[in-house]
N, CA, C and O atoms as CSV, one atom per row, in Angstrom:
chain,resi,resn,atom,element,x,y,z
A,1,MET,N,N,-51.029,-10.151,66.205
A,1,MET,CA,C,-49.936,-9.862,65.319
A,1,MET,C,C,-49.364,-8.471,65.495
A,1,MET,O,O,-48.154,-8.314,65.330
A,2,PRO,N,N,-50.167,-7.416,65.829
A,2,PRO,CA,C,-49.563,-6.109,66.029
A,2,PRO,C,C,-48.493,-6.135,67.130
A,2,PRO,O,O,-47.531,-5.370,67.065
A,3,ARG,N,N,-48.646,-7.001,68.138
A,3,ARG,CA,C,-47.653,-7.079,69.197
A,3,ARG,C,C,-46.281,-7.459,68.629
A,3,ARG,O,O,-45.248,-7.066,69.173
A,4,PHE,N,N,-46.278,-8.205,67.563
A,4,PHE,CA,C,-45.065,-8.602,66.867
A,4,PHE,C,C,-44.235,-7.370,66.503
A,4,PHE,O,O,-43.011,-7.376,66.639
A,5,PHE,N,N,-44.906,-6.319,66.040
A,5,PHE,CA,C,-44.185,-5.108,65.640
A,5,PHE,C,C,-43.540,-4.443,66.859
A,5,PHE,O,O,-42.423,-3.936,66.766
A,6,SER,N,N,-44.220,-4.442,67.975
A,6,SER,CA,C,-43.634,-3.880,69.206
A,6,SER,C,C,-42.409,-4.684,69.626
A,6,SER,O,O,-41.400,-4.106,70.031
A,7,VAL,N,N,-42.486,-6.001,69.536
A,7,VAL,CA,C,-41.351,-6.851,69.888
A,7,VAL,C,C,-40.180,-6.593,68.954
A,7,VAL,O,O,-39.035,-6.503,69.397
A,8,MET,N,N,-40.467,-6.473,67.658
A,8,MET,CA,C,-39.398,-6.193,66.677
A,8,MET,C,C,-38.813,-4.789,66.906
A,8,MET,O,O,-37.616,-4.576,66.712
A,9,GLY,N,N,-39.639,-3.857,67.309
A,9,GLY,CA,C,-39.142,-2.520,67.635
A,9,GLY,C,C,-38.188,-2.578,68.819
A,9,GLY,O,O,-37.163,-1.898,68.820
A,10,CYS,N,N,-38.512,-3.379,69.822
A,10,CYS,CA,C,-37.616,-3.554,70.962
A,10,CYS,C,C,-36.313,-4.208,70.527
A,10,CYS,O,O,-35.242,-3.824,70.996
A,11,LEU,N,N,-36.389,-5.183,69.642
A,11,LEU,CA,C,-35.171,-5.812,69.098
A,11,LEU,C,C,-34.321,-4.814,68.351
A,11,LEU,O,O,-33.099,-4.802,68.504
A,12,PHE,N,N,-34.962,-3.953,67.523
A,12,PHE,CA,C,-34.217,-2.922,66.833
A,12,PHE,C,C,-33.573,-1.963,67.819
A,12,PHE,O,O,-32.457,-1.502,67.579
A,13,GLY,N,N,-34.242,-1.651,68.921
A,13,GLY,CA,C,-33.687,-0.807,69.983
A,13,GLY,C,C,-32.453,-1.456,70.596
A,13,GLY,O,O,-31.441,-0.794,70.825
A,14,LEU,N,N,-32.544,-2.752,70.857
A,14,LEU,CA,C,-31.416,-3.505,71.406
A,14,LEU,C,C,-30.216,-3.455,70.444
A,14,LEU,O,O,-29.086,-3.222,70.873
A,15,ILE,N,N,-30.460,-3.670,69.165
A,15,ILE,CA,C,-29.444,-3.627,68.157
A,15,ILE,C,C,-28.834,-2.213,68.100
A,15,ILE,O,O,-27.621,-2.062,67.958
A,16,TRP,N,N,-29.670,-1.202,68.211
A,16,TRP,CA,C,-29.210,0.181,68.187
A,16,TRP,C,C,-28.203,0.440,69.326
A,16,TRP,O,O,-27.152,1.043,69.106
A,17,VAL,N,N,-28.531,-0.016,70.520
A,17,VAL,CA,C,-27.617,0.185,71.682
A,17,VAL,C,C,-26.307,-0.617,71.431
A,17,VAL,O,O,-25.212,-0.106,71.666
A,18,ALA,N,N,-26.434,-1.839,70.967
A,18,ALA,CA,C,-25.219,-2.648,70.723
A,18,ALA,C,C,-24.310,-1.997,69.657
A,18,ALA,O,O,-23.092,-1.937,69.825
A,19,LEU,N,N,-24.917,-1.517,68.572
A,19,LEU,CA,C,-24.115,-0.871,67.545
A,19,LEU,C,C,-23.491,0.430,68.043
A,19,LEU,O,O,-22.370,0.770,67.665
A,20,GLY,N,N,-24.208,1.145,68.879
A,20,GLY,CA,C,-23.662,2.340,69.463
A,20,GLY,C,C,-22.446,2.042,70.336
A,20,GLY,O,O,-21.460,2.778,70.318
A,21,ALA,N,N,-22.527,0.969,71.088
A,21,ALA,CA,C,-21.414,0.549,71.925
A,21,ALA,C,C,-20.208,0.138,71.081
A,21,ALA,O,O,-19.062,0.455,71.400
A,22,ILE,N,N,-20.504,-0.575,70.000
A,22,ILE,CA,C,-19.427,-0.968,69.083
A,22,ILE,C,C,-18.759,0.255,68.516
A,22,ILE,O,O,-17.532,0.332,68.457
A,23,ALA,N,N,-19.541,1.192,68.107
A,23,ALA,CA,C,-19.005,2.433,67.503
A,23,ALA,C,C,-18.152,3.200,68.505
A,23,ALA,O,O,-17.106,3.745,68.151
A,24,ALA,N,N,-18.600,3.241,69.755
A,24,ALA,CA,C,-17.906,4.008,70.755
A,24,ALA,C,C,-16.639,3.352,71.259
A,24,ALA,O,O,-15.723,4.047,71.698
A,25,HIS,N,N,-16.559,2.016,71.209
A,25,HIS,CA,C,-15.440,1.333,71.859
A,25,HIS,C,C,-14.570,0.484,70.938
A,25,HIS,O,O,-13.408,0.239,71.261
A,26,ALA,N,N,-15.087,0.035,69.820
A,26,ALA,CA,C,-14.339,-0.973,69.093
A,26,ALA,C,C,-14.047,-0.621,67.639
A,26,ALA,O,O,-13.351,-1.386,66.972
A,27,VAL,N,N,-14.530,0.467,67.130
A,27,VAL,CA,C,-14.425,0.733,65.711
A,27,VAL,C,C,-13.828,2.122,65.470
A,27,VAL,O,O,-14.170,3.089,66.151
A,28,THR,N,N,-12.936,2.194,64.495
A,28,THR,CA,C,-12.443,3.489,64.023
A,28,THR,C,C,-12.886,3.609,62.577
A,28,THR,O,O,-12.524,2.773,61.749
A,29,LEU,N,N,-13.671,4.646,62.257
A,29,LEU,CA,C,-14.204,4.817,60.939
A,29,LEU,C,C,-13.764,6.163,60.353
A,29,LEU,O,O,-13.584,7.140,61.079
A,30,ASP,N,N,-13.596,6.195,59.043
A,30,ASP,CA,C,-13.311,7.483,58.448
A,30,ASP,C,C,-14.585,8.331,58.419
A,30,ASP,O,O,-15.654,7.857,58.802
A,31,VAL,N,N,-14.475,9.550,57.977
A,31,VAL,CA,C,-15.599,10.521,58.057
A,31,VAL,C,C,-16.808,10.005,57.255
A,31,VAL,O,O,-17.935,10.046,57.749
A,32,GLN,N,N,-16.586,9.526,56.041
A,32,GLN,CA,C,-17.685,9.051,55.214
A,32,GLN,C,C,-18.380,7.838,55.851
A,32,GLN,O,O,-19.608,7.760,55.878
A,33,ALA,N,N,-17.579,6.899,56.361
A,33,ALA,CA,C,-18.130,5.701,56.997
A,33,ALA,C,C,-18.873,6.079,58.284
A,33,ALA,O,O,-19.930,5.523,58.582
A,34,LEU,N,N,-18.320,7.018,59.036
A,34,LEU,CA,C,-18.958,7.449,60.264
A,34,LEU,C,C,-20.332,8.085,59.965
A,34,LEU,O,O,-21.300,7.869,60.694
A,35,HIS,N,N,-20.391,8.866,58.885
A,35,HIS,CA,C,-21.650,9.475,58.481
A,35,HIS,C,C,-22.693,8.400,58.171
A,35,HIS,O,O,-23.833,8.495,58.625
A,36,ARG,N,N,-22.309,7.374,57.397
A,36,ARG,CA,C,-23.253,6.295,57.051
A,36,ARG,C,C,-23.677,5.542,58.309
A,36,ARG,O,O,-24.852,5.211,58.465
A,37,PHE,N,N,-22.735,5.270,59.201
A,37,PHE,CA,C,-23.017,4.551,60.440
A,37,PHE,C,C,-24.008,5.360,61.267
A,37,PHE,O,O,-24.994,4.811,61.759
A,38,ASP,N,N,-23.762,6.649,61.425
A,38,ASP,CA,C,-24.646,7.539,62.202
A,38,ASP,C,C,-26.031,7.590,61.587
A,38,ASP,O,O,-27.024,7.513,62.310
A,39,LEU,N,N,-26.123,7.719,60.280
A,39,LEU,CA,C,-27.440,7.749,59.627
A,39,LEU,C,C,-28.190,6.464,59.838
A,39,LEU,O,O,-29.389,6.478,60.115
A,40,ALA,N,N,-27.487,5.334,59.710
A,40,ALA,CA,C,-28.137,4.033,59.933
A,40,ALA,C,C,-28.678,3.943,61.373
A,40,ALA,O,O,-29.798,3.481,61.594
A,41,LEU,N,N,-27.872,4.388,62.342
A,41,LEU,CA,C,-28.342,4.298,63.726
A,41,LEU,C,C,-29.550,5.239,63.991
A,41,LEU,O,O,-30.482,4.865,64.703
A,42,ARG,N,N,-29.520,6.435,63.424
A,42,ARG,CA,C,-30.669,7.330,63.594
A,42,ARG,C,C,-31.938,6.768,62.998
A,42,ARG,O,O,-33.004,6.827,63.612
A,43,MET,N,N,-31.822,6.225,61.804
A,43,MET,CA,C,-33.007,5.651,61.156
A,43,MET,C,C,-33.514,4.419,61.920
A,43,MET,O,O,-34.718,4.184,62.016
A,44,LEU,N,N,-32.569,3.643,62.458
A,44,LEU,CA,C,-32.937,2.436,63.196
A,44,LEU,C,C,-33.720,2.780,64.459
A,44,LEU,O,O,-34.744,2.158,64.740
A,45,ILE,N,N,-33.253,3.755,65.214
A,45,ILE,CA,C,-33.981,4.056,66.476
A,45,ILE,C,C,-35.307,4.712,66.221
A,45,ILE,O,O,-36.281,4.426,66.918
A,46,VAL,N,N,-35.374,5.591,65.236
A,46,VAL,CA,C,-36.664,6.229,64.932
A,46,VAL,C,C,-37.694,5.155,64.547
A,46,VAL,O,O,-38.831,5.176,65.019
A,47,HIS,N,N,-37.284,4.233,63.698
A,47,HIS,CA,C,-38.262,3.261,63.253
A,47,HIS,C,C,-38.468,2.131,64.251
A,47,HIS,O,O,-39.464,1.412,64.167
A,48,ALA,N,N,-37.542,1.960,65.198
A,48,ALA,CA,C,-37.806,1.057,66.325
A,48,ALA,C,C,-38.952,1.628,67.155
A,48,ALA,O,O,-39.870,0.905,67.541
A,49,LEU,N,N,-38.891,2.909,67.419
A,49,LEU,CA,C,-39.982,3.557,68.205
A,49,LEU,C,C,-41.304,3.537,67.422
A,49,LEU,O,O,-42.371,3.321,67.997
A,50,VAL,N,N,-41.219,3.760,66.130
A,50,VAL,CA,C,-42.443,3.681,65.287
A,50,VAL,C,C,-43.046,2.312,65.361
A,50,VAL,O,O,-44.261,2.186,65.510
A,51,LEU,N,N,-42.222,1.255,65.261
A,51,LEU,CA,C,-42.774,-0.099,65.318
A,51,LEU,C,C,-43.416,-0.390,66.674
A,51,LEU,O,O,-44.464,-1.034,66.741
A,52,ILE,N,N,-42.788,0.085,67.759
A,52,ILE,CA,C,-43.359,-0.108,69.092
A,52,ILE,C,C,-44.729,0.589,69.170
A,52,ILE,O,O,-45.706,0.003,69.635
A,53,LEU,N,N,-44.781,1.815,68.720
A,53,LEU,CA,C,-46.047,2.564,68.754
A,53,LEU,C,C,-47.098,1.909,67.865
A,53,LEU,O,O,-48.256,1.774,68.260
A,54,LEU,N,N,-46.704,1.515,66.701
A,54,LEU,CA,C,-47.658,0.894,65.771
A,54,LEU,C,C,-48.214,-0.384,66.384
A,54,LEU,O,O,-49.401,-0.678,66.243
A,55,GLY,N,N,-47.351,-1.150,67.072
A,55,GLY,CA,C,-47.808,-2.391,67.690
A,55,GLY,C,C,-48.726,-2.212,68.882
A,55,GLY,O,O,-49.444,-3.136,69.264
A,56,THR,N,N,-48.706,-1.024,69.472
A,56,THR,CA,C,-49.544,-0.808,70.644
A,56,THR,C,C,-50.904,-0.247,70.285
A,56,THR,O,O,-51.746,-0.113,71.173
A,57,GLN,N,N,-51.164,0.089,69.032
A,57,GLN,CA,C,-52.493,0.589,68.644
A,57,GLN,C,C,-53.490,-0.549,68.788
A,57,GLN,O,O,-53.314,-1.613,68.195
A,58,GLN,N,N,-54.522,-0.331,69.564
A,58,GLN,CA,C,-55.471,-1.373,69.931
A,58,GLN,C,C,-56.591,-1.579,68.921
A,58,GLN,O,O,-57.133,-2.680,68.826
A,59,SER,N,N,-56.940,-0.570,68.182
A,59,SER,CA,C,-58.057,-0.659,67.268
A,59,SER,C,C,-57.827,-1.734,66.203
A,59,SER,O,O,-56.752,-1.811,65.609
A,60,VAL,N,N,-58.840,-2.552,65.974
A,60,VAL,CA,C,-58.741,-3.561,64.897
A,60,VAL,C,C,-59.210,-2.987,63.576
A,60,VAL,O,O,-59.030,-3.593,62.520
A,61,LYS,N,N,-59.816,-1.806,63.648
A,61,LYS,CA,C,-60.293,-1.175,62.415
A,61,LYS,C,C,-59.074,-0.785,61.571
A,61,LYS,O,O,-58.107,-0.211,62.072
A,62,HIS,N,N,-59.150,-1.105,60.306
A,62,HIS,CA,C,-58.045,-0.834,59.368
A,62,HIS,C,C,-56.764,-1.571,59.704
A,62,HIS,O,O,-55.669,-1.129,59.357
A,63,LEU,N,N,-56.910,-2.695,60.382
A,63,LEU,CA,C,-55.767,-3.493,60.757
A,63,LEU,C,C,-54.941,-3.947,59.556
A,63,LEU,O,O,-53.713,-3.896,59.638
A,64,PRO,N,N,-55.536,-4.389,58.442
A,64,PRO,CA,C,-54.726,-4.816,57.320
A,64,PRO,C,C,-53.812,-3.714,56.798
A,64,PRO,O,O,-52.686,-4.011,56.400
A,65,ILE,N,N,-54.232,-2.500,56.782
A,65,ILE,CA,C,-53.389,-1.380,56.318
A,65,ILE,C,C,-52.262,-1.171,57.316
A,65,ILE,O,O,-51.117,-0.963,56.915
A,66,ARG,N,N,-52.567,-1.221,58.609
A,66,ARG,CA,C,-51.544,-1.073,59.624
A,66,ARG,C,C,-50.540,-2.210,59.564
A,66,ARG,O,O,-49.347,-1.993,59.776
A,67,MET,N,N,-51.000,-3.408,59.282
A,67,MET,CA,C,-50.107,-4.549,59.171
A,67,MET,C,C,-49.155,-4.355,57.983
A,67,MET,O,O,-47.964,-4.644,58.097
A,68,LEU,N,N,-49.658,-3.879,56.869
A,68,LEU,CA,C,-48.792,-3.605,55.728
A,68,LEU,C,C,-47.790,-2.492,56.078
A,68,LEU,O,O,-46.622,-2.565,55.696
A,69,ALA,N,N,-48.237,-1.492,56.784
A,69,ALA,CA,C,-47.315,-0.418,57.212
A,69,ALA,C,C,-46.221,-1.011,58.099
A,69,ALA,O,O,-45.039,-0.717,57.919
A,70,GLY,N,N,-46.619,-1.843,59.053
A,70,GLY,CA,C,-45.635,-2.420,59.931
A,70,GLY,C,C,-44.590,-3.261,59.206
A,70,GLY,O,O,-43.400,-3.181,59.511
A,71,PHE,N,N,-45.036,-4.064,58.251
A,71,PHE,CA,C,-44.065,-4.861,57.502
A,71,PHE,C,C,-43.191,-3.999,56.623
A,71,PHE,O,O,-42.015,-4.298,56.417
A,72,ALA,N,N,-43.765,-2.925,56.101
A,72,ALA,CA,C,-42.948,-1.987,55.282
A,72,ALA,C,C,-41.883,-1.301,56.175
A,72,ALA,O,O,-40.741,-1.135,55.747
A,73,PHE,N,N,-42.253,-0.905,57.409
A,73,PHE,CA,C,-41.289,-0.312,58.307
A,73,PHE,C,C,-40.215,-1.336,58.689
A,73,PHE,O,O,-39.026,-1.018,58.714
A,74,LEU,N,N,-40.644,-2.559,58.984
A,74,LEU,CA,C,-39.725,-3.602,59.393
A,74,LEU,C,C,-38.712,-3.922,58.296
A,74,LEU,O,O,-37.502,-3.889,58.521
A,75,LEU,N,N,-39.212,-4.224,57.141
A,75,LEU,CA,C,-38.345,-4.637,56.021
A,75,LEU,C,C,-37.516,-3.412,55.549
A,75,LEU,O,O,-36.324,-3.537,55.270
A,76,GLY,N,N,-38.156,-2.247,55.466
A,76,GLY,CA,C,-37.421,-1.048,55.025
A,76,GLY,C,C,-36.290,-0.708,55.969
A,76,GLY,O,O,-35.186,-0.401,55.520
A,77,SER,N,N,-36.540,-0.755,57.278
A,77,SER,CA,C,-35.497,-0.453,58.249
A,77,SER,C,C,-34.335,-1.432,58.123
A,77,SER,O,O,-33.165,-1.050,58.145
A,78,PHE,N,N,-34.697,-2.711,57.990
A,78,PHE,CA,C,-33.653,-3.733,57.883
A,78,PHE,C,C,-32.779,-3.520,56.626
A,78,PHE,O,O,-31.550,-3.535,56.698
A,79,ILE,N,N,-33.438,-3.327,55.493
A,79,ILE,CA,C,-32.684,-3.171,54.238
A,79,ILE,C,C,-31.866,-1.892,54.238
A,79,ILE,O,O,-30.681,-1.917,53.907
A,80,PHE,N,N,-32.485,-0.766,54.608
A,80,PHE,CA,C,-31.807,0.530,54.570
A,80,PHE,C,C,-30.627,0.555,55.532
A,80,PHE,O,O,-29.503,0.870,55.140
A,81,CYS,N,N,-30.882,0.227,56.767
A,81,CYS,CA,C,-29.852,0.329,57.815
A,81,CYS,C,C,-28.731,-0.692,57.596
A,81,CYS,O,O,-27.553,-0.392,57.786
A,82,THR,N,N,-29.122,-1.895,57.198
A,82,THR,CA,C,-28.085,-2.906,56.972
A,82,THR,C,C,-27.169,-2.516,55.806
A,82,THR,O,O,-25.955,-2.708,55.888
A,83,SER,N,N,-27.731,-1.976,54.730
A,83,SER,CA,C,-26.912,-1.586,53.620
A,83,SER,C,C,-25.948,-0.489,54.037
A,83,SER,O,O,-24.772,-0.545,53.676
A,84,LEU,N,N,-26.408,0.504,54.783
A,84,LEU,CA,C,-25.512,1.575,55.244
A,84,LEU,C,C,-24.444,1.061,56.193
A,84,LEU,O,O,-23.286,1.470,56.109
A,85,LEU,N,N,-24.819,0.187,57.074
A,85,LEU,CA,C,-23.837,-0.372,58.016
A,85,LEU,C,C,-22.762,-1.188,57.277
A,85,LEU,O,O,-21.571,-1.073,57.567
A,86,LEU,N,N,-23.203,-2.007,56.325
A,86,LEU,CA,C,-22.241,-2.775,55.563
A,86,LEU,C,C,-21.282,-1.871,54.786
A,86,LEU,O,O,-20.082,-2.139,54.720
A,87,LEU,N,N,-21.823,-0.795,54.199
A,87,LEU,CA,C,-20.962,0.176,53.501
A,87,LEU,C,C,-19.989,0.814,54.455
A,87,LEU,O,O,-18.820,1.002,54.117
A,88,ALA,N,N,-20.458,1.158,55.663
A,88,ALA,CA,C,-19.580,1.799,56.634
A,88,ALA,C,C,-18.415,0.909,57.021
A,88,ALA,O,O,-17.325,1.392,57.327
A,89,PHE,N,N,-18.654,-0.413,57.005
A,89,PHE,CA,C,-17.600,-1.365,57.362
A,89,PHE,C,C,-16.849,-1.891,56.167
A,89,PHE,O,O,-16.140,-2.892,56.272
A,90,GLY,N,N,-16.990,-1.238,55.032
A,90,GLY,CA,C,-16.137,-1.538,53.883
A,90,GLY,C,C,-16.645,-2.576,52.913
A,90,GLY,O,O,-15.856,-3.143,52.156
A,91,ALA,N,N,-17.948,-2.847,52.908
A,91,ALA,CA,C,-18.518,-3.783,51.964
A,91,ALA,C,C,-18.453,-3.183,50.543
A,91,ALA,O,O,-18.225,-1.985,50.375
A,92,SER,N,N,-18.650,-4.005,49.572
A,92,SER,CA,C,-18.635,-3.610,48.158
A,92,SER,C,C,-19.640,-2.453,47.947
A,92,SER,O,O,-20.722,-2.456,48.534
A,93,PRO,N,N,-19.282,-1.489,47.124
A,93,PRO,CA,C,-20.184,-0.378,46.835
A,93,PRO,C,C,-21.516,-0.856,46.212
A,93,PRO,O,O,-22.494,-0.108,46.203
A,94,MET,N,N,-21.555,-2.060,45.707
A,94,MET,CA,C,-22.799,-2.616,45.152
A,94,MET,C,C,-23.904,-2.680,46.211
A,94,MET,O,O,-25.091,-2.627,45.889
A,95,VAL,N,N,-23.499,-2.795,47.464
A,95,VAL,CA,C,-24.481,-2.857,48.547
A,95,VAL,C,C,-25.315,-1.598,48.599
A,95,VAL,O,O,-26.464,-1.635,49.039
A,96,ALA,N,N,-24.754,-0.469,48.152
A,96,ALA,CA,C,-25.479,0.808,48.172
A,96,ALA,C,C,-26.733,0.750,47.334
A,96,ALA,O,O,-27.650,1.542,47.552
A,97,LYS,N,N,-26.801,-0.151,46.394
A,97,LYS,CA,C,-27.978,-0.263,45.533
A,97,LYS,C,C,-29.230,-0.714,46.282
A,97,LYS,O,O,-30.344,-0.538,45.787
A,98,PHE,N,N,-29.058,-1.293,47.470
A,98,PHE,CA,C,-30.176,-1.759,48.267
A,98,PHE,C,C,-30.795,-0.656,49.094
A,98,PHE,O,O,-31.977,-0.741,49.429
A,99,ALA,N,N,-30.037,0.385,49.439
A,99,ALA,CA,C,-30.537,1.440,50.314
A,99,ALA,C,C,-31.793,2.143,49.778
A,99,ALA,O,O,-32.714,2.395,50.556
A,100,PRO,N,N,-31.866,2.469,48.474
A,100,PRO,CA,C,-33.087,3.099,48.000
A,100,PRO,C,C,-34.338,2.229,48.159
A,100,PRO,O,O,-35.430,2.742,48.405
A,101,THR,N,N,-34.174,0.922,48.017
A,101,THR,CA,C,-35.329,0.011,48.179
A,101,THR,C,C,-35.834,0.118,49.646
A,101,THR,O,O,-37.035,0.203,49.901
A,102,GLY,N,N,-34.888,0.111,50.573
A,102,GLY,CA,C,-35.260,0.276,51.981
A,102,GLY,C,C,-35.917,1.614,52.227
A,102,GLY,O,O,-36.911,1.694,52.950
A,103,GLY,N,N,-35.380,2.664,51.640
A,103,GLY,CA,C,-35.957,3.981,51.798
A,103,GLY,C,C,-37.371,4.081,51.260
A,103,GLY,O,O,-38.240,4.695,51.880
A,104,VAL,N,N,-37.598,3.475,50.102
A,104,VAL,CA,C,-38.958,3.496,49.498
A,104,VAL,C,C,-39.920,2.712,50.411
A,104,VAL,O,O,-41.062,3.131,50.600
A,105,LEU,N,N,-39.475,1.593,50.971
A,105,LEU,CA,C,-40.333,0.844,51.877
A,105,LEU,C,C,-40.660,1.627,53.137
A,105,LEU,O,O,-41.774,1.552,53.654
A,106,LEU,N,N,-39.682,2.378,53.629
A,106,LEU,CA,C,-39.958,3.239,54.808
A,106,LEU,C,C,-40.981,4.327,54.461
A,106,LEU,O,O,-41.887,4.594,55.251
A,107,MET,N,N,-40.844,4.953,53.291
A,107,MET,CA,C,-41.822,5.957,52.858
A,107,MET,C,C,-43.208,5.323,52.700
A,107,MET,O,O,-44.217,5.927,53.065
A,108,LEU,N,N,-43.249,4.108,52.155
A,108,LEU,CA,C,-44.513,3.386,52.001
A,108,LEU,C,C,-45.145,3.129,53.380
A,108,LEU,O,O,-46.352,3.288,53.562
A,109,GLY,N,N,-44.314,2.733,54.333
A,109,GLY,CA,C,-44.814,2.497,55.690
A,109,GLY,C,C,-45.472,3.723,56.266
A,109,GLY,O,O,-46.558,3.644,56.839
A,110,TRP,N,N,-44.811,4.872,56.115
A,110,TRP,CA,C,-45.368,6.111,56.617
A,110,TRP,C,C,-46.688,6.452,55.910
A,110,TRP,O,O,-47.660,6.855,56.549
A,111,ALA,N,N,-46.703,6.285,54.609
A,111,ALA,CA,C,-47.927,6.564,53.838
A,111,ALA,C,C,-49.083,5.654,54.274
A,111,ALA,O,O,-50.205,6.119,54.475
A,112,LEU,N,N,-48.804,4.379,54.415
A,112,LEU,CA,C,-49.856,3.432,54.821
A,112,LEU,C,C,-50.360,3.704,56.231
A,112,LEU,O,O,-51.561,3.642,56.494
A,113,TRP,N,N,-49.430,4.008,57.140
A,113,TRP,CA,C,-49.847,4.293,58.501
A,113,TRP,C,C,-50.689,5.551,58.524
A,113,TRP,O,O,-51.711,5.591,59.209
A,114,GLY,N,N,-50.290,6.575,57.795
A,114,GLY,CA,C,-51.081,7.781,57.700
A,114,GLY,C,C,-52.468,7.510,57.120
A,114,GLY,O,O,-53.467,8.045,57.601
A,115,LEU,N,N,-52.517,6.693,56.105
A,115,LEU,CA,C,-53.783,6.316,55.486
A,115,LEU,C,C,-54.712,5.614,56.493
A,115,LEU,O,O,-55.908,5.896,56.554
A,116,SER,N,N,-54.138,4.704,57.272
A,116,SER,CA,C,-54.960,4.001,58.260
A,116,SER,C,C,-55.463,4.969,59.329
A,116,SER,O,O,-56.571,4.797,59.836
A,117,LEU,N,N,-54.670,5.986,59.681
A,117,LEU,CA,C,-55.114,6.945,60.676
A,117,LEU,C,C,-56.188,7.875,60.084
A,117,LEU,O,O,-57.137,8.248,60.773
A,118,MET,N,N,-56.034,8.242,58.815
A,118,MET,CA,C,-57.054,9.103,58.175
A,118,MET,C,C,-58.372,8.345,58.065
A,118,MET,O,O,-59.441,8.904,58.309
A,119,ARG,N,N,-58.290,7.100,57.704
A,119,ARG,CA,C,-59.522,6.322,57.568
A,119,ARG,C,C,-60.198,6.115,58.927
A,119,ARG,O,O,-61.424,6.090,59.032
A,120,ARG,N,N,-59.385,5.970,59.940
A,120,ARG,CA,C,-59.893,5.802,61.317
A,120,ARG,C,C,-60.627,7.045,61.778
A,120,ARG,O,O,-61.654,6.981,62.453
A,121,ALA,N,N,-60.054,8.196,61.384
A,121,ALA,CA,C,-60.661,9.466,61.793
A,121,ALA,C,C,-61.737,9.920,60.795
A,121,ALA,O,O,-62.408,10.929,61.011
A,122,ARG,N,N,-61.888,9.177,59.726
A,122,ARG,CA,C,-62.861,9.475,58.681
A,122,ARG,C,C,-62.620,10.835,58.048
A,122,ARG,O,O,-63.551,11.602,57.802
A,123,ILE,N,N,-61.340,11.117,57.789
A,123,ILE,CA,C,-60.982,12.375,57.131
A,123,ILE,C,C,-61.221,12.229,55.626
A,123,ILE,O,O,-60.985,13.171,54.869
């Protein structure tokens, strides 16, 4: 199952490149929309790399905590980045209400992954 996170990280990387190409060649955005688009892309690539790294950890010790971290990263990235991208492309401002949920899930992912690493090192 951890390999699943690496595969999803690669998919997020693919989406990142595609969205970057769209931004560079096909879309004109105002300053506010461009800021949201840029933030979504930065968060997407960072967490794509995190998912790849998380999926390559071989140790089965504390696997349940790492699995929860992976799903938090996956779902959090999807919710946060999608809400910002939809806002950038003119979706209803109600979409903005989803971004904090994605952000909290991302923070939870970092906390859980850190916890699994601390337990592994017996800190």
